[in-house]
Each structure stands twice: as C-alpha cells, then as structure tokens.
N, CA, C and O atoms as a Tinker XYZ file with bonds, in Angstrom:
   464  protein
     1  N    -26.634000    3.870000  -24.404000    73     2
     2  CA   -26.824000    5.332000  -24.157000    64     1     3
     3  C    -27.158000    5.472000  -22.750000    63     2     4     5
     4  O    -26.753000    6.489000  -22.187000    81     3
     5  N    -27.895000    4.541000  -22.024000    73     3     6
     6  CA   -28.126000    4.908000  -20.616000    64     5     7
     7  C    -26.898000    4.688000  -19.692000    63     6     8     9
     8  O    -26.857000    5.259000  -18.602000    81     7
     9  N    -25.849000    3.834000  -20.125000    73     7    10
    10  CA   -24.688000    3.961000  -19.437000    64     9    11
    11  C    -23.825000    5.328000  -19.588000    63    10    12    13
    12  O    -23.225000    5.840000  -18.643000    81    11
    13  N    -23.845000    5.802000  -20.797000    73    11    14
    14  CA   -23.115000    7.195000  -21.039000    64    13    15
    15  C    -23.953000    8.096000  -20.193000    63    14    16    17
    16  O    -23.263000    8.807000  -19.461000    81    15
    17  N    -25.251000    8.273000  -20.080000    73    15    18
    18  CA   -26.045000    9.199000  -19.399000    64    17    19
    19  C    -25.638000    9.016000  -17.994000    63    18    20    21
    20  O    -25.282000   10.028000  -17.390000    81    19
    21  N    -25.633000    7.862000  -17.366000    73    19    22
    22  CA   -25.324000    7.700000  -16.027000    64    21    23
    23  C    -23.803000    8.057000  -15.635000    63    22    24    25
    24  O    -23.501000    8.431000  -14.502000    81    23
    25  N    -22.885000    7.909000  -16.669000    73    23    26
    26  CA   -21.571000    8.296000  -16.585000    64    25    27
    27  C    -21.421000    9.746000  -16.315000    63    26    28    29
    28  O    -20.708000   10.203000  -15.422000    81    27
    29  N    -22.226000   10.527000  -17.244000    73    27    30
    30  CA   -22.091000   11.909000  -17.305000    64    29    31
    31  C    -22.702000   12.548000  -16.120000    63    30    32    33
    32  O    -22.191000   13.545000  -15.609000    81    31
    33  N    -23.902000   11.939000  -15.621000    73    31    34
    34  CA   -24.386000   12.396000  -14.379000    64    33    35
    35  C    -23.561000   12.228000  -13.137000    63    34    36    37
    36  O    -23.545000   13.136000  -12.306000    81    35
    37  N    -22.917000   11.191000  -12.968000    73    35    38
    38  CA   -21.991000   10.899000  -11.889000    64    37    39
    39  C    -20.719000   11.708000  -12.081000    63    38    40    41
    40  O    -20.158000   12.166000  -11.085000    81    39
    41  N    -20.288000   11.886000  -13.147000    73    39    42
    42  CA   -19.076000   12.899000  -13.413000    64    41    43
    43  C    -19.424000   14.400000  -12.942000    63    42    44    45
    44  O    -18.677000   15.083000  -12.242000    81    43
    45  N    -20.504000   14.748000  -13.369000    73    43    46
    46  CA   -20.971000   16.141000  -13.034000    64    45    47
    47  C    -21.051000   16.255000  -11.388000    63    46    48    49
    48  O    -20.471000   17.111000  -10.720000    81    47
    49  N    -21.859000   15.254000  -10.910000    73    47    50
    50  CA   -21.922000   15.270000   -9.245000    64    49    51
    51  C    -20.609000   15.199000   -8.689000    63    50    52    53
    52  O    -20.359000   16.009000   -7.797000    81    51
    53  N    -19.666000   14.346000   -9.055000    73    51    54
    54  CA   -18.443000   14.159000   -8.528000    64    53    55
    55  C    -17.501000   15.395000   -8.581000    63    54    56    57
    56  O    -16.839000   15.753000   -7.606000    81    55
    57  N    -17.486000   16.035000   -9.810000    73    55    58
    58  CA   -16.549000   17.076000  -10.013000    64    57    59
    59  C    -17.069000   18.425000   -9.561000    63    58    60    61
    60  O    -16.284000   19.268000   -9.127000    81    59
    61  N    -18.318000   18.644000   -9.646000    73    59    62
    62  CA   -18.769000   19.887000   -9.144000    64    61    63
    63  C    -19.194000   20.103000   -7.703000    63    62    64    65
    64  O    -19.203000   21.222000   -7.189000    81    63
    65  N    -19.541000   19.009000   -7.080000    73    63    66
    66  CA   -19.928000   18.936000   -5.772000    64    65    67
    67  C    -21.031000   20.013000   -5.514000    63    66    68    69
    68  O    -20.898000   20.769000   -4.552000    81    67
    69  N    -22.028000   20.102000   -6.274000    73    67    70
    70  CA   -23.085000   21.072000   -6.174000    64    69    71
    71  C    -24.290000   20.211000   -5.885000    63    70    72    73
    72  O    -24.910000   19.703000   -6.819000    81    71
    73  N    -24.614000   20.043000   -4.740000    73    71    74
    74  CA   -25.772000   19.087000   -4.531000    64    73    75
    75  C    -27.070000   19.524000   -5.038000    63    74    76    77
    76  O    -27.656000   18.882000   -5.910000    81    75
    77  N    -27.596000   20.722000   -4.461000    73    75    78
    78  CA   -28.857000   21.043000   -4.913000    64    77    79
    79  C    -29.064000   21.150000   -6.621000    63    78    80    81
    80  O    -30.050000   20.746000   -7.237000    81    79
    81  N    -27.936000   21.761000   -7.159000    73    79    82
    82  CA   -28.067000   21.679000   -8.746000    64    81    83
    83  C    -28.026000   20.388000   -9.209000    63    82    84    85
    84  O    -28.838000   20.007000  -10.052000    81    83
    85  N    -26.988000   19.511000   -8.660000    73    83    86
    86  CA   -26.760000   18.268000   -9.210000    64    85    87
    87  C    -28.050000   17.316000   -8.936000    63    86    88    89
    88  O    -28.454000   16.575000   -9.832000    81    87
    89  N    -28.652000   17.362000   -7.718000    73    87    90
    90  CA   -29.857000   16.611000   -7.556000    64    89    91
    91  C    -30.890000   17.121000   -8.579000    63    90    92    93
    92  O    -31.663000   16.315000   -9.097000    81    91
    93  N    -30.927000   18.324000   -8.861000    73    91    94
    94  CA   -31.964000   18.701000   -9.926000    64    93    95
    95  C    -31.495000   18.195000  -11.267000    63    94    96    97
    96  O    -32.317000   17.901000  -12.135000    81    95
    97  N    -30.137000   18.080000  -11.468000    73    95    98
    98  CA   -29.772000   17.561000  -12.783000    64    97    99
    99  C    -29.859000   15.994000  -12.962000    63    98   100   101
   100  O    -30.073000   15.420000  -14.030000    81    99
   101  N    -29.672000   15.454000  -11.837000    73    99   102
   102  CA   -29.876000   14.021000  -11.766000    64   101   103
   103  C    -31.433000   13.661000  -11.925000    63   102   104   105
   104  O    -31.779000   12.742000  -12.668000    81   103
   105  N    -32.292000   14.374000  -11.245000    73   103   106
   106  CA   -33.687000   14.063000  -11.571000    64   105   107
   107  C    -34.077000   14.511000  -12.969000    63   106   108   109
   108  O    -34.928000   13.831000  -13.541000    81   107
   109  N    -33.600000   15.499000  -13.555000    73   107   110
   110  CA   -34.080000   16.046000  -14.889000    64   109   111
   111  C    -33.002000   15.397000  -15.862000    63   110   112   113
   112  O    -33.368000   15.249000  -17.028000    81   111
   113  N    -31.664000   14.974000  -15.507000    73   111   114
   114  CA   -30.825000   14.407000  -16.469000    64   113   115
   115  C    -29.872000   15.458000  -16.994000    63   114   116   117
   116  O    -30.303000   16.362000  -17.710000    81   115
   117  N    -28.543000   15.373000  -16.655000    73   115   118
   118  CA   -27.617000   16.217000  -17.126000    64   117   119
   119  C    -27.707000   16.324000  -18.683000    63   118   120   121
   120  O    -27.689000   17.393000  -19.294000    81   119
   121  N    -27.812000   14.997000  -19.291000    73   119   122
   122  CA   -27.839000   15.015000  -20.737000    64   121   123
   123  C    -28.940000   15.902000  -21.343000    63   122   124   125
   124  O    -28.689000   16.667000  -22.274000    81   123
   125  N    -30.131000   15.790000  -20.813000    73   123   126
   126  CA   -31.095000   16.551000  -21.250000    64   125   127
   127  C    -30.844000   18.103000  -21.046000    63   126   128   129
   128  O    -31.202000   18.830000  -21.973000    81   127
   129  N    -30.275000   18.677000  -19.949000    73   127   130
   130  CA   -29.943000   19.893000  -19.632000    64   129   131
   131  C    -29.005000   20.472000  -20.731000    63   130   132   133
   132  O    -29.128000   21.582000  -21.249000    81   131
   133  N    -28.036000   19.532000  -21.007000    73   131   134
   134  CA   -26.951000   20.031000  -22.273000    64   133   135
   135  C    -27.828000   20.121000  -23.491000    63   134   136   137
   136  O    -27.688000   21.133000  -24.177000    81   135
   137  N    -28.740000   19.195000  -23.880000    73   135   138
   138  CA   -29.376000   19.188000  -25.094000    64   137   139
   139  C    -30.152000   20.522000  -25.050000    63   138   140   141
   140  O    -30.160000   21.273000  -26.025000    81   139
   141  N    -30.771000   20.789000  -23.959000    73   139   142
   142  CA   -31.628000   22.097000  -23.917000    64   141   143
   143  C    -30.572000   23.390000  -24.270000    63   142   144   145
   144  O    -30.886000   24.319000  -25.014000    81   143
   145  N    -29.482000   23.283000  -23.702000    73   143   146
   146  CA   -28.599000   24.395000  -24.188000    64   145   147
   147  C    -28.173000   24.225000  -25.621000    63   146   148   149
   148  O    -27.851000   25.237000  -26.244000    81   147
   149  N    -28.142000   23.201000  -26.131000    73   147   150
   150  CA   -27.730000   23.084000  -27.530000    64   149   151
   151  C    -28.779000   23.604000  -28.505000    63   150   152   153
   152  O    -28.509000   24.010000  -29.635000    81   151
   153  N    -30.070000   23.553000  -27.941000    73   151   154
   154  CA   -31.424000   23.983000  -28.671000    64   153   155
   155  C    -31.167000   25.512000  -28.781000    63   154   156   157
   156  O    -31.539000   26.087000  -29.805000    81   155
   157  N    -30.587000   26.166000  -27.841000    73   155   158
   158  CA   -30.209000   27.613000  -27.852000    64   157   159
   159  C    -28.753000   27.653000  -27.686000    63   158   160   161
   160  O    -28.190000   27.440000  -26.613000    81   159
   161  N    -28.123000   27.953000  -28.870000    73   159   162
   162  CA   -26.720000   27.895000  -28.736000    64   161   163
   163  C    -26.119000   28.985000  -28.088000    63   162   164   165
   164  O    -24.947000   28.903000  -27.719000    81   163
   165  N    -26.889000   30.147000  -27.881000    73   163   166
   166  CA   -26.282000   31.170000  -27.047000    64   165   167
   167  C    -26.204000   30.883000  -25.480000    63   166   168   169
   168  O    -25.644000   31.642000  -24.689000    81   167
   169  N    -26.778000   29.800000  -25.165000    73   167   170
   170  CA   -26.722000   29.513000  -23.732000    64   169   171
   171  C    -25.815000   28.297000  -23.481000    63   170   172   173
   172  O    -25.661000   27.834000  -22.351000    81   171
   173  N    -25.214000   27.793000  -24.591000    73   171   174
   174  CA   -24.261000   26.642000  -24.394000    64   173   175
   175  C    -22.904000   27.121000  -23.689000    63   174   176   177
   176  O    -22.386000   26.489000  -22.769000    81   175
   177  N    -22.422000   28.225000  -24.186000    73   175   178
   178  CA   -21.209000   28.716000  -23.717000    64   177   179
   179  C    -21.157000   29.223000  -22.278000    63   178   180   181
   180  O    -20.240000   28.850000  -21.546000    81   179
   181  N    -22.031000   29.996000  -21.875000    73   179   182
   182  CA   -22.211000   30.380000  -20.568000    64   181   183
   183  C    -22.485000   29.124000  -19.685000    63   182   184   185
   184  O    -22.070000   29.110000  -18.527000    81   183
   185  N    -23.087000   28.203000  -20.138000    73   183   186
   186  CA   -23.278000   26.988000  -19.225000    64   185   187
   187  C    -21.921000   26.079000  -18.945000    63   186   188   189
   188  O    -21.512000   25.611000  -17.883000    81   187
   189  N    -21.353000   25.996000  -20.332000    73   187   190
   190  CA   -20.028000   25.374000  -20.118000    64   189   191
   191  C    -19.028000   26.122000  -19.221000    63   190   192   193
   192  O    -18.359000   25.558000  -18.356000    81   191
   193  N    -18.980000   27.449000  -19.498000    73   191   194
   194  CA   -18.034000   28.266000  -18.594000    64   193   195
   195  C    -18.380000   28.114000  -17.132000    63   194   196   197
   196  O    -17.515000   27.951000  -16.272000    81   195
   197  N    -19.752000   28.177000  -16.866000    73   195   198
   198  CA   -20.188000   28.063000  -15.625000    64   197   199
   199  C    -19.695000   26.826000  -14.749000    63   198   200   201
   200  O    -19.280000   26.829000  -13.590000    81   199
   201  N    -19.880000   25.654000  -15.733000    73   199   202
   202  CA   -19.577000   24.309000  -15.180000    64   201   203
   203  C    -17.951000   24.344000  -14.888000    63   202   204   205
   204  O    -17.493000   23.859000  -13.853000    81   203
   205  N    -17.188000   24.913000  -15.816000    73   203   206
   206  CA   -15.719000   24.763000  -15.833000    64   205   207
   207  C    -15.303000   25.631000  -14.594000    63   206   208   209
   208  O    -14.403000   25.223000  -13.859000    81   207
   209  N    -15.967000   26.872000  -14.337000    73   207   210
   210  CA   -15.465000   27.613000  -13.233000    64   209   211
   211  C    -15.790000   26.998000  -11.854000    63   210   212   213
   212  O    -15.079000   27.164000  -10.863000    81   211
   213  N    -16.967000   26.250000  -11.881000    73   211   214
   214  CA   -17.356000   25.381000  -10.699000    64   213   215
   215  C    -16.424000   24.479000  -10.364000    63   214   216   217
   216  O    -16.035000   24.384000   -9.200000    81   215
   217  N    -15.942000   23.688000  -11.374000    73   215   218
   218  CA   -15.042000   22.522000  -11.244000    64   217   219
   219  C    -13.478000   23.153000  -10.934000    63   218   220   221
   220  O    -12.700000   22.564000  -10.184000    81   219
   221  N    -13.180000   24.271000  -11.533000    73   219   222
   222  CA   -11.933000   25.026000  -11.390000    64   221   223
   223  C    -11.840000   25.625000  -10.053000    63   222   224   225
   224  O    -10.704000   25.933000   -9.691000    81   223
   225  N    -12.858000   25.860000   -9.214000    73   223   226
   226  CA   -12.830000   26.454000   -7.871000    64   225   227
   227  C    -12.461000   25.295000   -6.877000    63   226   228   229
   228  O    -12.257000   25.603000   -5.702000    81   227
   229  N    -12.367000   24.043000   -7.251000    73   227   230
   230  CA   -12.033000   23.007000   -6.275000    64   229   231
   231  C    -10.688000   22.768000   -6.464000    63   230   232   233
   232  O    -10.015000   23.230000   -7.385000    81   231
   233  N    -10.219000   21.879000   -5.383000    73   231   234
   234  CA    -8.800000   21.671000   -5.439000    64   233   235
   235  C     -8.256000   20.878000   -6.595000    63   234   236   237
   236  O     -8.667000   19.720000   -6.666000    81   235
   237  N     -7.478000   21.251000   -7.437000    73   235   238
   238  CA    -7.166000   20.706000   -8.671000    64   237   239
   239  C     -6.517000   19.180000   -8.505000    63   238   240   241
   240  O     -6.783000   18.295000   -9.319000    81   239
   241  N     -5.739000   18.991000   -7.495000    73   239   242
   242  CA    -5.126000   17.631000   -7.178000    64   241   243
   243  C     -6.543000   16.518000   -6.816000    63   242   244   245
   244  O     -6.689000   15.380000   -7.262000    81   243
   245  N     -7.311000   17.139000   -6.041000    73   243   246
   246  CA    -8.517000   16.498000   -5.653000    64   245   247
   247  C     -9.276000   15.952000   -6.980000    63   246   248   249
   248  O     -9.511000   14.778000   -7.266000    81   247
   249  N     -9.602000   17.157000   -7.730000    73   247   250
   250  CA   -10.253000   16.905000   -8.981000    64   249   251
   251  C     -9.690000   15.879000   -9.766000    63   250   252   253
   252  O    -10.434000   14.972000  -10.139000    81   251
   253  N     -8.302000   15.872000  -10.127000    73   251   254
   254  CA    -7.674000   14.931000  -10.831000    64   253   255
   255  C     -7.768000   13.635000  -10.382000    63   254   256   257
   256  O     -8.043000   12.729000  -11.169000    81   255
   257  N     -7.544000   13.403000   -9.027000    73   255   258
   258  CA    -7.917000   12.049000   -8.532000    64   257   259
   259  C     -9.187000   11.621000   -8.713000    63   258   260   261
   260  O     -9.376000   10.430000   -8.960000    81   259
   261  N    -10.345000   12.591000   -8.612000    73   259   262
   262  CA   -11.641000   12.108000   -8.760000    64   261   263
   263  C    -11.947000   11.669000  -10.289000    63   262   264   265
   264  O    -12.737000   10.761000  -10.548000    81   263
   265  N    -11.282000   12.364000  -11.224000    73   263   266
   266  CA   -11.258000   11.925000  -12.546000    64   265   267
   267  C    -10.648000   10.675000  -12.880000    63   266   268   269
   268  O    -11.109000    9.929000  -13.745000    81   267
   269  N     -9.546000   10.413000  -12.162000    73   267   270
   270  CA    -8.931000    9.102000  -12.218000    64   269   271
   271  C     -9.879000    8.060000  -11.729000    63   270   272   273
   272  O    -10.076000    7.089000  -12.459000    81   271
   273  N    -10.484000    8.144000  -10.591000    73   271   274
   274  CA   -11.515000    7.158000  -10.050000    64   273   275
   275  C    -12.540000    6.912000  -11.014000    63   274   276   277
   276  O    -12.873000    5.758000  -11.282000    81   275
   277  N    -13.151000    8.064000  -11.641000    73   275   278
   278  CA   -14.273000    7.801000  -12.675000    64   277   279
   279  C    -13.724000    6.932000  -13.843000    63   278   280   281
   280  O    -14.391000    5.994000  -14.280000    81   279
   281  N    -12.466000    7.264000  -14.358000    73   279   282
   282  CA   -11.980000    6.617000  -15.519000    64   281   283
   283  C    -11.705000    5.229000  -15.154000    63   282   284   285
   284  O    -11.997000    4.336000  -15.949000    81   283
   285  N    -11.139000    4.949000  -13.958000    73   283   286
   286  CA   -10.803000    3.663000  -13.502000    64   285   287
   287  C    -11.975000    2.840000  -13.400000    63   286   288   289
   288  O    -11.893000    1.685000  -13.816000    81   287
   289  N    -13.226000    3.322000  -12.832000    73   287   290
   290  CA   -14.509000    2.555000  -12.762000    64   289   291
   291  C    -15.049000    1.981000  -14.251000    63   290   292   293
   292  O    -15.682000    0.945000  -14.457000    81   291
   293  N    -14.657000    2.850000  -15.086000    73   291   294
   294  CA   -15.141000    2.394000  -16.535000    64   293   295
   295  C    -14.288000    1.053000  -17.221000    63   294   296   297
   296  O    -14.657000    0.383000  -18.186000    81   295
   297  N    -13.246000    0.912000  -16.547000    73   295   298
   298  CA   -12.502000   -0.147000  -17.237000    64   297   299
   299  C    -12.092000   -1.269000  -16.155000    63   298   300   301
   300  O    -11.164000   -2.001000  -16.496000    81   299
   301  N    -12.594000   -1.461000  -15.064000    73   299   302
   302  CA   -12.422000   -2.555000  -14.121000    64   301   303
   303  C    -13.700000   -2.933000  -13.488000    63   302   304   305
   304  O    -14.786000   -2.394000  -13.704000    81   303
   305  N    -13.445000   -3.991000  -12.620000    73   303   306
   306  CA   -14.732000   -4.535000  -11.995000    64   305   307
   307  C    -14.941000   -3.672000  -10.640000    63   306   308   309
   308  O    -14.218000   -2.733000  -10.307000    81   307
   309  N    -15.986000   -4.124000   -9.964000    73   307   310
   310  CA   -16.355000   -3.354000   -8.765000    64   309   311
   311  C    -15.354000   -3.395000   -7.646000    63   310   312   313
   312  O    -15.007000   -2.374000   -7.053000    81   311
   313  N    -14.872000   -4.661000   -7.355000    73   311   314
   314  CA   -13.903000   -4.631000   -6.300000    64   313   315
   315  C    -12.670000   -3.815000   -6.445000    63   314   316   317
   316  O    -12.291000   -3.062000   -5.548000    81   315
   317  N    -12.031000   -3.966000   -7.594000    73   315   318
   318  CA   -10.947000   -3.184000   -8.073000    64   317   319
   319  C    -11.245000   -1.675000   -8.039000    63   318   320   321
   320  O    -10.507000   -0.843000   -7.510000    81   319
   321  N    -12.305000   -1.438000   -8.606000    73   319   322
   322  CA   -12.745000    0.054000   -8.737000    64   321   323
   323  C    -12.951000    0.688000   -7.184000    63   322   324   325
   324  O    -12.574000    1.820000   -6.880000    81   323
   325  N    -13.526000   -0.119000   -6.385000    73   323   326
   326  CA   -13.564000    0.361000   -5.049000    64   325   327
   327  C    -12.355000    0.596000   -4.354000    63   326   328   329
   328  O    -12.226000    1.621000   -3.684000    81   327
   329  N    -11.293000   -0.399000   -4.459000    73   327   330
   330  CA    -9.879000   -0.388000   -3.941000    64   329   331
   331  C     -9.224000    0.996000   -4.452000    63   330   332   333
   332  O     -8.632000    1.809000   -3.742000    81   331
   333  N     -9.454000    1.081000   -5.794000    73   331   334
   334  CA    -8.610000    2.242000   -6.331000    64   333   335
   335  C     -9.133000    3.530000   -5.821000    63   334   336   337
   336  O     -8.386000    4.492000   -5.647000    81   335
   337  N    -10.668000    3.573000   -5.529000    73   335   338
   338  CA   -11.149000    4.801000   -5.056000    64   337   339
   339  C    -10.733000    4.975000   -3.500000    63   338   340   341
   340  O    -10.609000    6.104000   -3.024000    81   339
   341  N    -10.522000    3.795000   -2.723000    73   339   342
   342  CA   -10.131000    4.024000   -1.473000    64   341   343
   343  C     -8.665000    4.521000   -1.183000    63   342   344   345
   344  O     -8.365000    5.208000   -0.207000    81   343
   345  N     -7.780000    4.084000   -2.164000    73   343   346
   346  CA    -6.447000    4.501000   -2.222000    64   345   347
   347  C     -6.271000    5.850000   -2.576000    63   346   348   349
   348  O     -5.427000    6.557000   -2.024000    81   347
   349  N     -7.175000    6.330000   -3.653000    73   347   350
   350  CA    -7.176000    7.618000   -4.059000    64   349   351
   351  C     -7.708000    8.647000   -2.886000    63   350   352   353
   352  O     -7.280000    9.795000   -2.767000    81   351
   353  N     -8.589000    8.122000   -2.139000    73   351   354
   354  CA    -9.261000    8.955000   -1.055000    64   353   355
   355  C     -8.076000    9.081000    0.001000    63   354   356   357
   356  O     -7.944000   10.131000    0.629000    81   355
   357  N     -7.322000    8.139000    0.169000    73   355   358
   358  CA    -6.111000    8.308000    1.139000    64   357   359
   359  C     -5.187000    9.254000    0.702000    63   358   360   361
   360  O     -4.604000    9.931000    1.549000    81   359
   361  N     -4.934000    9.427000   -0.608000    73   359   362
   362  CA    -3.974000   10.453000   -1.252000    64   361   363
   363  C     -4.554000   11.953000   -1.006000    63   362   364   365
   364  O     -3.859000   12.916000   -0.681000    81   363
   365  N     -5.946000   11.970000   -1.221000    73   363   366
   366  CA    -6.580000   13.307000   -0.898000    64   365   367
   367  C     -6.559000   13.788000    0.528000    63   366   368   369
   368  O     -6.457000   14.976000    0.837000    81   367
   369  N     -6.671000   12.707000    1.442000    73   367   370
   370  CA    -6.732000   13.017000    2.797000    64   369   371
   371  C     -5.189000   13.422000    3.364000    63   370   372   373
   372  O     -5.042000   13.884000    4.496000    81   371
   373  N     -4.313000   13.244000    2.650000    73   371   374
   374  CA    -2.934000   13.416000    2.977000    64   373   375
   375  C     -2.422000   14.896000    2.496000    63   374   376   377
   376  O     -1.261000   15.237000    2.722000    81   375
   377  N     -3.226000   15.646000    1.907000    73   375   378
   378  CA    -2.918000   16.872000    1.244000    64   377   379
   379  C     -3.210000   18.009000    2.163000    63   378   380   381
   380  O     -4.096000   17.886000    3.009000    81   379
   381  N     -2.461000   19.205000    2.040000    73   379   382
   382  CA    -2.764000   20.488000    2.624000    64   381   383
   383  C     -4.290000   20.939000    2.403000    63   382   384   385
   384  O     -5.013000   21.415000    3.278000    81   383
   385  N     -4.607000   20.722000    1.200000    73   383   386
   386  CA    -5.901000   21.254000    0.763000    64   385   387
   387  C     -7.085000   20.670000    1.583000    63   386   388   389
   388  O     -8.107000   21.325000    1.791000    81   387
   389  N     -6.885000   19.337000    2.060000    73   387   390
   390  CA    -8.059000   18.620000    2.843000    64   389   391
   391  C     -8.066000   19.460000    4.012000    63   390   392   393
   392  O     -9.156000   19.871000    4.409000    81   391
   393  N     -6.827000   19.832000    4.728000    73   391   394
   394  CA    -6.972000   20.646000    6.009000    64   393   395
   395  C     -7.511000   21.979000    5.722000    63   394   396   397
   396  O     -8.343000   22.504000    6.463000    81   395
   397  N     -7.016000   22.585000    4.571000    73   395   398
   398  CA    -7.502000   24.073000    4.227000    64   397   399
   399  C     -9.095000   23.984000    4.069000    63   398   400   401
   400  O     -9.805000   24.849000    4.580000    81   399
   401  N     -9.578000   23.024000    3.421000    73   399   402
   402  CA   -10.891000   22.767000    3.032000    64   401   403
   403  C    -11.848000   22.677000    4.378000    63   402   404   405
   404  O    -12.960000   23.187000    4.505000    81   403
   405  N    -11.187000   21.966000    5.258000    73   403   406
   406  CA   -11.831000   21.657000    6.634000    64   405   407
   407  C    -11.993000   23.012000    7.413000    63   406   408   409
   408  O    -13.032000   23.435000    7.919000    81   407
   409  N    -10.647000   23.661000    7.409000    73   407   410
   410  CA   -10.783000   24.920000    8.240000    64   409   411
   411  C    -11.592000   26.021000    7.602000    63   410   412   413
   412  O    -12.335000   26.752000    8.256000    81   411
   413  N    -11.411000   26.112000    6.249000    73   411   414
   414  CA   -12.444000   27.085000    5.704000    64   413   415
   415  C    -13.838000   26.937000    5.865000    63   414   416   417
   416  O    -14.583000   27.894000    6.074000    81   415
   417  N    -14.276000   25.563000    5.758000    73   415   418
   418  CA   -15.686000   25.297000    6.115000    64   417   419
   419  C    -15.960000   25.674000    7.557000    63   418   420   421
   420  O    -17.033000   26.196000    7.860000    81   419
   421  N    -15.080000   25.440000    8.397000    73   419   422
   422  CA   -15.354000   25.761000    9.930000    64   421   423
   423  C    -15.426000   27.231000   10.130000    63   422   424   425
   424  O    -16.196000   27.753000   10.936000    81   423
   425  N    -14.670000   27.825000    9.437000    73   423   426
   426  CA   -14.600000   29.334000    9.437000    64   425   427
   427  C    -15.465000   30.017000    8.615000    63   426   428   429
   428  O    -15.466000   31.248000    8.643000    81   427
   429  N    -16.225000   29.388000    7.864000    73   427   430
   430  CA   -17.200000   29.971000    6.983000    64   429   431
   431  C    -16.680000   30.960000    6.027000    63   430   432   433
   432  O    -17.288000   32.000000    5.774000    81   431
   433  N    -15.381000   30.584000    5.414000    73   431   434
   434  CA   -14.844000   31.368000    4.438000    64   433   435
   435  C    -14.469000   30.574000    3.174000    63   434   436   437
   436  O    -14.615000   29.352000    3.192000    81   435
   437  N    -14.013000   31.169000    2.121000    73   435   438
   438  CA   -13.629000   30.469000    0.906000    64   437   439
   439  C    -12.278000   29.893000    0.971000    63   438   440   441
   440  O    -11.299000   30.600000    1.206000    81   439
   441  N    -12.195000   28.530000    0.754000    73   439   442
   442  CA   -10.861000   27.926000    0.938000    64   441   443
   443  C     -9.893000   28.481000   -0.076000    63   442   444   445
   444  O    -10.328000   28.933000   -1.135000    81   443
   445  N     -8.591000   28.472000    0.194000    73   443   446
   446  CA    -7.526000   28.787000   -0.760000    64   445   447
   447  C     -6.724000   27.581000   -0.948000    63   446   448   449
   448  O     -5.879000   27.293000   -0.100000    81   447
   449  N     -6.906000   26.849000   -1.975000    73   447   450
   450  CA    -6.241000   25.632000   -2.186000    64   449   451
   451  C     -5.036000   25.868000   -2.887000    63   450   452   453
   452  O     -4.968000   26.631000   -3.850000    81   451
   453  N     -3.962000   25.150000   -2.365000    73   451   454
   454  CA    -2.610000   25.307000   -2.989000    64   453   455
   455  C     -2.095000   24.004000   -3.651000    63   454   456   457
   456  O     -1.012000   24.004000   -4.236000    81   455
   457  N     -2.792000   22.999000   -3.569000    73   455   458
   458  CA    -2.289000   21.561000   -4.098000    64   457   459
   459  C     -1.270000   21.133000   -3.187000    63   458   460   461
   460  O     -0.199000   21.741000   -3.190000    81   459
   461  N     -1.441000   20.236000   -2.460000    73   459   462
   462  CA    -0.590000   19.506000   -1.476000    64   461   463
   463  C     -0.306000   20.395000   -0.225000    63   462   464
   464  O      0.383000   19.960000    0.698000    81   463
C-alpha cells in the first residue's frame, strides 16, 4: 500500500508541476486528499476535472514522456530507470515546446504548446 501511495504522489507531482499544491499533497498525502473527496462525492468530480485541466495545460508530448518514465520506473531497476529518464529528457529538450516554455516563462506569459 505504501508503494502505491508513493507512486500516486510522485505521478501527481510530475504531471501537474504544481509545487505549492503538491508539496501540501505530499505532506498530507494525495491518497488522503482523494479519500476526503470520496467522502463527499460532490467534490470528487470538480477535483478530478481540476487535476485533468492542470495536466492538460502542459505540453502533451512532455506529459506522455513523463508518464512513460513513471511506468518504466515501476518495471525496471534504478540504473535502467535513470537511463530511460535521461533519454526521455533529451527528447523533451529537442522539442519546440521546450523553447516555447522557456520564452513564455521569460516573457511572463502563458505558453502556447504545439507539440514538437
């Protein structure tokens, strides 16, 4: 159960890139946060939609590679997992979205990701 909880926390942090919220979620536990939503079913759908919107606002190619790194880490040893992550990072850095993200950050505007 602890492994699943850690996996969920890591996935949320990686895919949403929302540090203040995620640090709170890591301290309190994403799992507990979802359970709290389940206790009040009215809040579950807004929570899920907000999480999906947050992930959807990121560059979809980068999100898919991040998910690939997460899944690979579950089925391989640490050296191979790190190698896979390094290779995926190289792919992300070769995209137009990487440049767009950096330019948008420096210009203090919302990025317009186009994938590649």
